[in-house]
C-alpha positions in Angstrom: 66.3 -2.4 222.9 66.7 -5.3 220.5 63.0 -5.9 220.5 62.3 -2.3 219.4 64.8 -2.6 216.6 63.1 -5.8 215.4 59.7 -4.1 215.4 61.0 -1.1 213.6 62.7 -3.2 211.0 59.5 -5.3 210.5 57.4 -2.1 210.1 59.8 -0.7 207.6 59.9 -4.0 205.6 56.1 -4.2 205.6 55.9 -0.6 204.4 58.3 -1.3 201.6 56.3 -4.3 200.5 53.0 -2.4 200.6 54.6 0.6 198.8 56.1 -1.7 196.1 52.7 -3.4 195.5 50.9 -0.1 195.2 53.4 1.3 192.7 53.6 -1.9 190.7 49.9 -2.0 189.8 49.7 0.2 186.8 46.3 -1.0 185.7 44.9 -3.0 182.8 44.5 -1.5 179.3 41.7 -3.1 177.3 41.4 -3.2 173.5 38.2 -4.7 171.8 37.9 -5.4 168.1 34.3 -5.4 167.1 35.3 -5.2 163.4 35.2 -7.9 160.7 39.0 -8.1 160.2 42.1 -8.5 162.3 43.8 -5.2 163.2 47.3 -4.3 164.3 47.4 -1.9 167.3 50.4 0.3 168.2 50.4 1.9 171.6 53.7 3.7 171.0 55.8 1.2 172.8 53.9 -2.1 172.0 52.6 -3.5 168.8 50.3 -6.5 168.5 47.4 -8.0 166.5 43.9 -8.2 167.7 41.7 -10.7 166.0 38.3 -9.8 164.5 35.6 -10.1 167.1 38.3 -10.5 169.8 40.2 -8.4 172.3 43.4 -8.0 174.3 44.0 -6.9 177.9 47.5 -5.5 178.7 48.1 -6.4 182.3 50.0 -4.0 184.6 50.4 -1.7 181.6 49.1 1.7 182.7 48.7 4.6 180.2 50.0 4.5 176.6 53.0 6.8 176.1 51.2 8.7 173.4 48.7 8.2 170.6 47.2 4.8 169.7 47.3 3.7 166.0 45.1 1.0 164.5 46.3 -0.4 161.1 43.6 -2.3 159.2 44.1 -5.2 156.7 43.4 -2.9 153.8 46.2 -0.5 154.8 44.1 2.2 156.3 45.1 3.6 159.7 43.1 5.3 162.4 44.7 7.2 165.3 43.2 8.2 168.7 45.1 10.9 170.6 46.8 9.6 173.7 47.6 8.9 176.3 44.9 6.3 176.8 44.7 5.0 180.3 43.2 2.0 182.1 40.0 3.8 183.0 39.3 3.9 179.2 38.9 1.1 176.6 40.1 1.2 173.0 37.3 0.0 170.7 38.0 -0.9 167.1 35.2 -1.1 164.6 34.9 -1.4 160.8 37.6 1.1 159.8 37.5 3.2 162.9 39.0 3.3 166.4 37.4 5.0 169.4 38.2 5.4 173.1 35.3 5.1 175.6 35.4 5.3 179.4 35.0 2.1 181.4 32.3 1.9 184.0 32.9 0.7 187.5 32.1 -2.9 186.6 34.7 -2.9 183.8 32.4 -2.6 180.8 
């Protein structure tokens, strides 16, 4: 009987680890700045700067809670309706921001 309890406890523990791992991987959200100037991005719960010609990947982030706003150096803003999810990429250009789907190879 003790052996059966150990096997059951081990199976439950393994299930908990696998379940936690699956729930904890929210996905990566990518932002690319193809524009000539740095831009400030607000995802609704995060705000950060993305350098001109650069990019940012938010690891284990998942979907944005709402719209995504890009604030450019000259004060203009551009908004894309959210949520934006890891199967999409936020692409900033010269005074614009777009969302495009990612392909299976991540580009």
